[in-house]
C-alpha positions as CSV (number, residue, x, y, z in Angstrom):
1,M,-10.6,-42.5,-5.5
2,S,-10.5,-44.7,-2.7
3,T,-9.9,-43.5,1.0
4,L,-6.4,-45.3,0.8
5,T,-5.5,-43.3,-2.5
6,P,-3.6,-40.0,-1.5
7,P,-5.1,-36.9,-2.8
8,P,-3.6,-35.8,-6.6
9,G,-0.8,-33.5,-5.9
10,T,0.5,-35.2,-2.7
11,P,4.1,-35.7,-2.6
12,P,5.0,-39.7,-2.3
13,V,6.2,-41.0,1.4
14,V,9.2,-41.0,2.4
15,P,11.3,-42.9,4.7
16,L,11.5,-41.5,7.9
17,K,15.2,-41.5,8.1
18,T,15.4,-39.7,5.0
19,A,12.6,-37.7,6.2
20,L,14.5,-36.6,9.2
21,V,17.3,-36.0,7.4
22,I,16.4,-33.7,4.3
23,T,14.2,-31.5,7.0
24,A,17.5,-30.5,9.0
25,I,19.4,-30.1,6.4
26,A,16.1,-27.9,5.4
27,V,16.3,-26.1,8.6
28,A,20.0,-25.4,8.7
29,L,19.4,-23.7,5.1
30,I,16.9,-21.9,6.0
31,A,18.5,-20.8,9.2
32,G,21.8,-20.2,7.1
33,F,19.4,-18.0,5.1
34,V,17.9,-15.9,7.9
35,V,21.6,-15.2,9.2
36,I,22.7,-14.1,5.9
37,G,19.7,-11.8,5.6
38,A,20.5,-10.5,8.9
39,V,24.1,-9.8,8.5
40,L,23.2,-8.3,5.2
41,H,20.5,-6.2,6.4
42,V,17.6,-7.7,3.8
43,V,14.4,-7.3,5.7
44,P,12.0,-9.6,3.8
45,V,13.6,-12.6,3.9
46,Y,10.0,-14.2,3.3
47,A,10.8,-13.8,-0.6
48,G,13.7,-15.9,-0.5
49,F,11.2,-18.2,1.1
50,L,8.9,-17.8,-1.3
51,L,10.9,-19.0,-4.0
52,L,12.4,-21.8,-1.8
53,W,8.5,-22.8,-1.6
54,Y,8.1,-22.6,-4.9
55,W,11.3,-23.9,-6.4
56,T,11.6,-26.6,-4.5
57,S,7.8,-27.9,-4.0
58,V,6.8,-27.1,-7.8
59,T,9.7,-27.6,-9.5
60,H,11.3,-30.4,-7.2
61,S,14.4,-28.3,-6.8
62,D,15.6,-29.0,-10.9
63,L,18.2,-26.4,-11.0
64,R,17.6,-25.9,-14.6
65,A,14.0,-24.6,-13.4
66,L,16.0,-22.2,-10.7
67,A,16.9,-19.2,-13.2
68,P,13.3,-19.1,-14.6
69,A,11.5,-19.3,-11.1
70,V,14.1,-16.0,-10.2
71,V,12.9,-14.3,-13.3
72,G,9.6,-14.7,-13.1
73,G,8.9,-14.1,-9.3
74,V,10.9,-10.9,-10.4
75,T,8.7,-10.2,-12.5
76,G,5.7,-10.7,-10.3
77,A,7.0,-8.1,-7.8
78,G,7.6,-6.1,-10.3
79,L,4.4,-6.0,-11.6
80,S,3.1,-5.5,-7.5
81,Y,5.6,-2.5,-7.0
82,L,3.9,-0.6,-9.9
83,L,0.7,-1.5,-8.6
84,Q,2.1,-0.1,-5.0
85,T,3.2,2.6,-6.5
86,G,0.4,3.7,-8.4
87,A,-2.2,3.3,-5.6
88,A,0.5,4.9,-3.1
89,H,0.4,8.2,-5.4
90,G,-2.7,8.1,-6.3
91,N,-1.9,7.6,-10.1
92,V,-4.9,6.0,-12.0
93,P,-3.0,5.3,-15.3
94,L,0.1,3.8,-13.3
95,I,-2.7,1.9,-11.5
96,L,-4.7,0.8,-14.6
97,A,-0.8,-0.1,-16.4
98,A,0.0,-2.3,-13.8
99,L,-3.5,-4.1,-13.5
100,G,-3.3,-4.5,-17.9
101,L,0.1,-5.9,-17.8
102,M,-0.9,-8.8,-14.9
103,V,-3.7,-9.3,-17.6
104,V,-1.3,-9.4,-20.0
105,A,0.9,-11.8,-17.7
106,L,-1.7,-13.9,-16.6
107,F,-2.5,-14.7,-20.4
108,L,1.1,-15.5,-21.5
109,V,0.9,-18.0,-18.8
110,I,-2.4,-20.0,-19.9
111,S,-1.0,-19.3,-23.1
112,G,2.4,-21.0,-22.5
113,R,4.4,-17.4,-23.8
114,L,7.5,-16.0,-22.6
115,P,8.1,-18.7,-19.6
116,L,11.3,-17.4,-18.5
117,F,9.2,-14.1,-17.4
118,C,5.4,-15.1,-17.1
119,N,5.2,-18.6,-15.0
120,A,4.0,-19.5,-12.1
121,A,6.3,-18.4,-10.2
122,T,5.1,-14.7,-11.5
123,M,1.5,-14.9,-10.4
124,L,2.7,-16.6,-7.0
125,Y,4.6,-13.4,-6.6
126,V,1.8,-11.1,-7.7
127,T,-0.5,-13.0,-5.7
128,V,1.2,-12.8,-2.8
129,F,2.9,-9.4,-3.1
130,N,-0.7,-7.5,-3.6
131,A,-2.3,-8.8,-0.4
132,P,-2.8,-5.8,1.3
133,V,-1.6,-5.4,4.5
134,I,2.1,-6.3,1.9
135,Q,1.2,-3.5,-0.6
136,Q,0.8,-1.2,2.3
137,G,4.0,-1.0,3.0
138,E,6.4,-3.3,1.6
139,D,10.1,-2.3,-0.4
140,F,10.4,-3.9,-3.3
141,R,13.9,-3.6,-4.5
142,G,14.3,-5.8,-0.7
143,V,12.0,-8.4,-2.1
144,I,13.8,-8.3,-5.4
145,I,17.3,-8.6,-3.1
146,A,16.2,-11.5,-1.3
147,T,14.6,-13.5,-4.3
148,V,18.0,-12.7,-5.8
149,L,19.9,-13.7,-2.6
150,G,17.8,-17.4,-2.3
151,M,18.7,-18.3,-5.7
152,V,22.4,-17.9,-5.0
153,W,21.9,-19.4,-1.2
154,F,19.5,-22.2,-1.9
155,G,20.8,-22.8,-5.8
156,V,24.4,-23.3,-4.5
157,C,23.5,-25.3,-1.1
158,I,20.9,-27.7,-2.9
159,G,22.9,-27.8,-5.8
160,G,26.1,-29.0,-4.0
161,L,24.3,-31.1,-2.1
162,S,22.8,-32.7,-4.6
163,R,26.1,-33.6,-6.2
164,L,26.8,-35.4,-2.8
165,A,23.5,-37.1,-2.1
166,P,24.0,-40.7,-3.9
167,T,22.5,-41.6,-7.5
168,P,20.1,-44.7,-7.4
169,A,22.7,-46.6,-9.4
170,S,25.7,-46.1,-7.1
171,D,23.9,-46.5,-4.2
172,P,25.0,-49.6,-2.8
173,A,21.6,-50.2,-1.1
174,S,19.7,-50.2,-4.7
175,A,21.5,-52.2,-6.2
176,P,19.9,-55.6,-6.5
177,A,20.9,-58.9,-4.3
């Protein structure tokens, strides 16, 4: 690989004007989500941002991938909640069950089975929500609410914006001269 070749996984270069417009839209969507979270008293809004990052970065905002991202994220949050509950109450069987279910979920991701429930979003949420600082006191109901709220807010907004965006065939700038 030459020094001019970007590393694998690097997003394509976007024209600066386009990047500025997308950044402005992203900031507006994020600000709107923060306001909605504040109005509804949803504290862990970062869970909605985690969904946004996963959905836009990994699946490139494909609306067909939004529901599996949310279901996978909620599955991961649920598994993390089981582990947190077991640890908080000193319930060793629950801890072992939660860890066992996480191993099963990992196997299902690797084997490509039950992709609606066990997918990369599941593993992302399991990873993030098992960080000790989060496990010590997170309200997982709020995490699930923020994730679903993120699905609705970002899904509706990005889905609506994608309908307004010109398609390459209808964009006069991309038409052959």
